[in-house]
N, C-alpha and C positions, 0 to 999 in steps of 0.2 A: 366479767365486768362489773360488777359489786364492787372488787374492791379499788375497780379506776375510780368511780364516786366519790367510796369512802377517802381517798386517799386526794384530789380534787374540794371536795369540801374540806378536809383539814387547812390544806394550802390557803383557800378561800379565809377560811375565821383569821391563820395566820397574819392573811393580811390586814384585814380588818383590825385585828389589833392593836397591826406595829401603824395602821395608820391613824389609831382611833389615839395612841401614844403619839405619835408625830406631831398634833392638832393639837393637844394637849399643852407639847414644852411648845407649841409655837407661841398658841397663846396665854401661854404665862411671860415669854420674855414681850411678847407687847402690852401688856400689862405694864410692864416696865421699864419701858422703853420713854413712855411720856405721862408725864403727871403735874396736873396742876403743884404750882409751892415747890415741885423737888429742880432741880439743876437741867435744863435742857440737854439733849443729847449733842452732842458735840457730830458736826458733821465737815467733810471737806470733798467737795467738788469744783467743774472744772465752770466758768464761764466761759462766752461766747470767745473769746481769743486766747483760749488753753491755757489760763492763769486759775491755779490752784484757789478758790476760797474756802474760807473755815470759818465757822460761828463764834470761835477763841478770837476770830482774826476785829471783830467790834468789840472787847471787851468794855466795859464801862459805858457801852452806847444801847439803848432800847432796839431792841428789831422783832421785824415783825414780816417772818417768810409765812409765801404765800403757793402750795403747790397747785400745777397745776398740768391743764396738757392743751396741744390745740384744734384737737377735738372735738373739746368740750364749749359748746356755744356758750354758756352763762363767764365760762372763763374768760375767753377770747370778749366779749360782750364787755366785763367788767376792769380788762386793763388799762383804761384810759381812765377810767376812776381812779382805779389802783393809782396812776401817777402822778395823778391830783392829787393824794393825800399824800403821797409820799412828796411832792413835795413842798405843800403844808407845811408839813413836818420837820423834814431835812435841817433848815437852821437852830432847831431845836435839838439835834442830834438824833433824831428816826432816822436809823435804816431800812429801808423795804430790800427785801429779798424775795425775788421769783424762780421757784426751782419749778421747771419742767419737767416729764413724768414721762420717761419712753420714747419721747420724738426725736427724729434726723436731729444731727446740730444744723443741714442747711434750712431746712422746716424751720426752725425754730429762729434762724437766725435770719430768714427774712421777715418771718412775723414781728418781731424786734424794731427794726431795723422801718415795717413798713406803718409801725404806728406810734416813732418814736418816742419811745419807751427813754425815760432817764437813768431808771434803776438799774442793778447789775442782773442781770437775765442767765441764769444758773443750768447744770444741764445733768439730768438724775436718771442715762441711758438704761442703766440695768435697777434702778428704782432702791439703794442702798437707800438715800434718804428716806426715801419717802416711809419705807421700813421701820428704820430707828423714830419715823414720829409716828406709825401707826396710822397713816393715810388709808383710808377704805375711799373715798369720795372727794372727787376736785369741784372747784376750787375749794382747799381749808387753807383757812389761815392760821396763823400761831406767834403767838403776840411773849416777847422775852422779853426782862425787864435788863439792866447794864449791868445787874450781877448772876446775867445767865440762867433767873431761876422763868422758870414757866408760867406763865401768868390769864394766861385766856386762850379758847381753841372755839374758832368759827368753821362749821361745815357751813356750806354753800355762800351766797352770798351775805354781801356785809354791806351795809347802806354807811352814809356819812356820819348821824349819830353817833348810831355801833363803833364805830372806825375811832372816832373822837375821842369815848368814854373809855375806852380800851387801854389807847394811846394816854390818856389823862391818867389812870392809873396807875398805868407804867413810871410816869416821870416825875 
């Protein structure tokens, strides 16, 4: 009996060591994926029409990426305001992309149509883009200048004056 317990304890110790090592490695990757002043991570995801959209498609234009989910009340409540922000700066070249995290296409499609959003709504069902940007909470908004350089990140809601300031610093 004593031998069995010792073997079991050894397996637990190995499991803990492997888990700590894996957590360490994933933490390192996250830190390197998003840094203010560095090139923003490239993403390639589908829109609601099954068309591939890449961050590189908007080279030369400032881009705002908003990560959100339909289960997030603050995200849902803020979408009309984000649409107003998008319309306000569209003529100056600003691109707003909203990236839904993990919800089904039919749900997101119904949501976007119901609100008559004027900016692209993208799908990240496997959370690949969210992982590249180390998104830990929704909504999270990233500001990327026309050269593809990460300029600012805002976790939580963003008010008009803060949005205006962040966009002004990118343009």
